Backbone bond lengths (Angstrom), bond angles and torsions (degrees), N, CA, C in turn:
res aa  C-N    CA-C-N  psi(-1)  N-CA   C-N-CA  omega(-1)  CA-C   N-CA-C  phi
1 M - - - 1.424 - - 1.577 110.76 -
2 S 1.304 115.72 132.67 1.412 117.58 -172.65 1.570 108.16 -75.32
3 T 1.341 117.18 158.34 1.421 122.64 177.71 1.520 110.24 -60.04
4 K 1.282 116.21 -41.22 1.494 120.63 -175.72 1.598 107.83 -62.65
5 K 1.259 117.30 -38.00 1.459 121.67 -178.24 1.569 110.45 -67.43
6 V 1.374 115.77 -41.99 1.475 121.78 176.59 1.453 112.89 -60.09
7 V 1.394 114.94 -42.95 1.492 119.61 179.60 1.453 112.71 -63.87
8 R 1.328 114.82 -42.47 1.479 119.70 178.06 1.543 110.69 -62.05
9 K 1.311 118.39 -43.91 1.453 119.85 -178.60 1.528 109.63 -61.69
10 A 1.266 117.79 -41.22 1.491 117.94 177.83 1.467 114.85 -70.53
11 A 1.284 116.56 -37.60 1.479 120.51 -176.04 1.529 112.35 -67.90
12 N 1.283 116.86 -27.84 1.516 119.88 -171.52 1.536 110.75 -100.61
13 S 1.315 117.60 14.23 1.499 117.39 -175.00 1.492 108.85 -144.65
14 G 1.389 110.56 167.67 1.466 115.28 175.74 1.505 108.35 -78.29
15 S 1.313 116.90 -173.60 1.470 120.67 -179.97 1.537 108.62 -67.32
16 A 1.265 116.93 153.87 1.490 121.23 177.87 1.560 112.11 -59.91
17 S 1.387 116.49 -36.93 1.420 114.80 176.26 1.453 115.16 -67.46
18 Q 1.286 119.28 -30.51 1.470 124.87 176.04 1.514 109.60 -69.92
19 I 1.282 116.69 -47.12 1.475 119.62 -179.60 1.579 112.95 -67.62
20 L 1.373 117.33 -31.10 1.412 121.24 -175.87 1.562 109.92 -89.59
21 R 1.275 119.81 -7.47 1.454 118.95 -175.44 1.455 115.17 -65.09
22 T 1.336 118.00 161.95 1.464 124.97 176.22 1.532 104.85 -92.05
23 V 1.332 116.02 130.31 1.469 122.86 -178.03 1.557 107.80 -98.58
24 S 1.303 117.00 166.17 1.421 122.84 178.00 1.526 110.54 -67.07
25 T 1.319 118.90 161.29 1.423 121.64 179.21 1.530 109.51 -63.37
26 N 1.310 114.22 -28.35 1.484 120.67 174.90 1.532 115.33 -59.82
27 E 1.345 111.96 -33.87 1.485 119.63 -179.07 1.552 112.52 -98.94
28 A 1.299 116.71 0.79 1.453 119.97 -177.52 1.501 112.23 -64.09
29 F 1.313 116.14 154.80 1.459 121.43 174.21 1.464 106.14 -83.92
30 R 1.433 115.68 119.19 1.405 122.07 179.83 1.592 106.52 -102.48
31 F 1.268 112.96 125.96 1.443 120.64 178.41 1.531 113.53 -85.22
32 F 1.308 116.42 120.64 1.458 123.98 176.23 1.531 109.52 -110.95
33 T 1.315 116.44 154.39 1.521 117.68 173.57 1.464 108.46 -93.24
34 V 1.316 121.19 -36.96 1.455 127.75 172.76 1.497 109.16 -144.24
35 I 1.291 121.85 173.70 1.402 124.72 179.08 1.513 108.82 -56.71
36 G 1.340 119.84 122.95 1.410 121.25 175.50 1.528 116.73 89.12
37 Q 1.395 112.40 -3.15 1.465 118.98 -176.76 1.557 108.05 -115.67
38 D 1.364 115.75 84.45 1.503 120.48 177.26 1.490 109.39 -69.51
39 S 1.349 116.10 133.36 1.408 124.94 179.39 1.597 110.36 -78.69
40 G 1.367 118.04 -14.93 1.409 119.44 -177.04 1.492 110.43 85.29
41 I 1.320 121.85 0.81 1.429 125.19 -179.16 1.556 107.01 -111.60
42 S 1.388 112.34 133.73 1.465 119.48 176.20 1.507 109.54 -141.05
43 A 1.394 110.91 159.98 1.488 116.95 -178.23 1.566 104.91 -125.75
44 T 1.359 114.94 135.19 1.468 118.68 176.53 1.519 117.16 -113.32
45 S 1.361 113.17 14.49 1.476 120.41 173.71 1.479 109.71 -161.94
46 L 1.329 118.38 168.00 1.419 121.22 179.23 1.583 110.08 -66.51
47 A 1.312 116.74 -36.51 1.409 116.46 177.55 1.569 113.50 -70.73
48 D 1.332 113.33 -33.97 1.482 118.44 175.22 1.605 108.33 -65.97
49 F 1.333 113.92 -40.27 1.494 117.91 -179.16 1.549 107.30 -62.28
50 S 1.345 116.00 -45.57 1.455 120.94 -179.76 1.522 114.05 -53.11
51 E 1.334 113.95 -40.10 1.503 123.32 -179.59 1.530 109.17 -72.46
52 K 1.359 117.93 -48.07 1.436 122.37 -173.72 1.489 114.21 -67.63
53 I 1.393 115.56 -36.76 1.466 119.94 -177.17 1.628 109.04 -60.71
54 K 1.277 115.57 -23.20 1.463 121.06 179.82 1.553 114.50 -64.63
55 S 1.331 112.75 -28.84 1.407 116.68 -173.06 1.526 118.24 -125.28
56 V 1.329 117.33 -3.80 1.439 120.75 177.16 1.528 107.75 -61.99
57 P 1.305 117.09 156.55 1.504 118.34 174.98 1.550 108.35 -58.87
58 L 1.329 115.33 143.35 1.405 119.94 177.18 1.577 111.76 -59.86
59 Q 1.259 116.26 -33.75 1.470 122.85 177.98 1.545 107.64 -57.06
60 S 1.348 116.94 -39.63 1.464 118.87 -179.41 1.584 110.51 -71.41
61 T 1.281 114.57 -41.81 1.505 117.92 175.90 1.489 112.24 -53.99
62 E 1.376 114.50 -51.81 1.406 119.96 -178.10 1.595 115.03 -65.49
63 F 1.301 112.43 -36.12 1.492 120.40 179.07 1.497 109.57 -60.78
64 H 1.403 115.32 -52.02 1.439 118.76 -174.61 1.554 113.53 -71.57
65 F 1.312 112.89 -36.56 1.489 118.50 175.87 1.496 114.25 -58.23
66 K 1.278 114.84 -49.47 1.531 122.47 -179.46 1.498 108.67 -62.57
67 R 1.212 121.24 -34.10 1.481 125.99 -179.52 1.516 113.05 -80.83
68 G 1.371 117.81 -15.71 1.449 119.18 -174.90 1.532 112.60 79.76
69 D 1.343 120.37 15.43 1.452 122.90 -176.91 1.493 111.60 -67.87
70 F 1.300 121.41 -39.55 1.434 122.04 178.72 1.529 110.82 -60.14
71 E 1.301 117.53 -47.90 1.477 124.91 177.17 1.434 110.00 -54.59
72 W 1.334 119.27 -50.89 1.388 127.29 -176.33 1.553 113.18 -56.32
73 W 1.389 113.07 -52.50 1.425 120.45 -179.27 1.521 110.36 -61.90
74 I 1.294 119.24 -46.24 1.439 122.11 -175.23 1.489 110.19 -69.60
75 R 1.360 120.40 -34.68 1.396 123.36 -177.74 1.585 108.83 -78.22
76 D 1.375 118.98 -48.70 1.397 121.76 -172.04 1.513 115.25 -85.89
77 T 1.344 116.80 -33.15 1.485 119.99 -179.03 1.510 111.11 -90.99
78 L 1.352 115.10 -54.28 1.484 119.79 -178.64 1.475 114.13 -78.40
79 R 1.366 117.26 -21.50 1.500 123.61 -177.96 1.513 112.12 67.17
80 D 1.303 114.65 41.40 1.506 117.31 177.22 1.535 108.16 -116.15
81 E 1.302 114.09 90.82 1.486 118.81 -179.60 1.520 111.84 -67.48
82 Y 1.282 117.80 -36.77 1.461 119.92 179.19 1.544 113.01 -61.59
83 L 1.337 116.54 -46.06 1.407 117.86 -178.63 1.516 110.00 -69.35
84 A 1.317 116.79 -42.91 1.459 120.42 179.29 1.560 111.71 -55.97
85 N 1.330 116.86 -41.14 1.449 121.99 178.74 1.587 108.73 -66.30
86 K 1.321 118.24 -43.21 1.454 121.09 -178.77 1.523 110.18 -59.29
87 I 1.303 116.53 -42.58 1.467 121.39 -179.33 1.560 109.15 -69.01
88 G 1.320 113.84 -35.37 1.488 119.06 -178.60 1.480 111.58 -68.92
89 R 1.348 118.12 -20.19 1.475 123.30 -177.82 1.538 113.12 -87.05
90 I 1.409 114.95 -7.97 1.465 116.57 -179.95 1.552 107.15 -61.27
91 D 1.277 114.18 142.26 1.445 123.60 177.99 1.555 109.14 -59.25
92 K 1.315 115.90 122.23 1.451 121.54 -174.15 1.529 112.93 -67.37
93 S 1.310 115.90 -13.74 1.582 115.84 179.85 1.521 111.88 -87.62
94 I 1.307 117.25 -7.51 1.487 118.14 178.35 1.488 108.96 -69.87
95 Q 1.310 117.69 141.87 1.463 123.76 -177.73 1.528 111.09 -142.62
96 G 1.295 118.03 170.31 1.455 123.11 171.67 1.518 112.95 62.07
97 E 1.320 112.24 -146.08 1.443 121.30 -176.91 1.555 111.81 -59.01
98 A 1.321 114.00 -35.08 1.454 116.23 179.20 1.505 113.84 -64.19
99 L 1.341 116.35 -34.85 1.474 122.99 173.64 1.555 109.65 -65.46
100 R 1.305 113.94 -50.24 1.478 117.96 -178.50 1.520 109.96 -57.89
101 S 1.349 117.51 -43.36 1.442 121.75 -176.97 1.523 112.38 -65.09
102 E 1.364 112.24 -40.47 1.504 116.29 177.86 1.512 112.47 -64.42
103 I 1.282 117.53 -43.61 1.537 121.91 178.93 1.559 106.56 -63.58
104 Q 1.332 116.31 -51.13 1.490 119.25 -179.34 1.552 109.67 -53.08
105 G 1.323 119.18 -49.99 1.428 122.94 -177.44 1.549 112.81 -57.40
106 I 1.332 112.23 -46.52 1.489 117.47 -178.92 1.612 109.35 -63.33
107 V 1.294 116.29 -47.63 1.436 120.12 -177.40 1.504 110.90 -66.11
108 R 1.345 118.20 -41.44 1.503 122.06 178.41 1.507 110.45 -61.95
109 N 1.346 117.31 -42.48 1.494 120.29 177.66 1.496 110.11 -62.00
110 R 1.327 117.44 -43.02 1.475 120.36 -177.22 1.529 108.88 -66.55
111 L 1.292 115.87 -41.95 1.508 119.36 178.44 1.560 109.93 -58.30
112 S 1.292 114.73 -47.78 1.484 120.65 178.21 1.505 112.91 -56.91
113 Y 1.381 115.63 -43.35 1.446 117.96 179.48 1.536 111.32 -67.39
114 L 1.345 116.95 -42.32 1.409 119.43 -177.09 1.546 114.86 -71.41
115 M 1.381 115.80 -19.05 1.442 119.68 -176.75 1.468 110.19 -92.97
116 Q 1.308 119.17 -8.89 1.522 122.66 178.31 1.420 109.68 -61.77
117 P 1.299 121.32 140.77 1.465 123.03 173.13 1.584 107.30 -66.25
118 K 1.303 113.64 132.39 1.454 118.43 179.84 1.526 108.88 -91.26
119 Q 1.351 112.73 142.02 1.479 116.57 -178.88 1.458 110.07 -103.58
């Protein structure tokens, strides 16, 4: 990874500890399948989100992606502008397992970057 990319990642986001923290159940991301239809699944951290996105109904993944809910929660609750923007740039025509895989990959890469020891 180039130095320029690392600087940009750091400049556009909160601290790694803030982004990786566990939030209260009140601030958790709650997965719905449609408006008013709670799936009963929620995520209280980015790592938890990464795990839950693997198994939530595809209908829920598509519902939240189209509404921009993932971006909003990541930006406003976890304070990770960089990751929110990456998710926001996913092609809006992607659906189903391809969408889930794309989101998973982006989140997994971000987690790996944030968990690296900083020098």
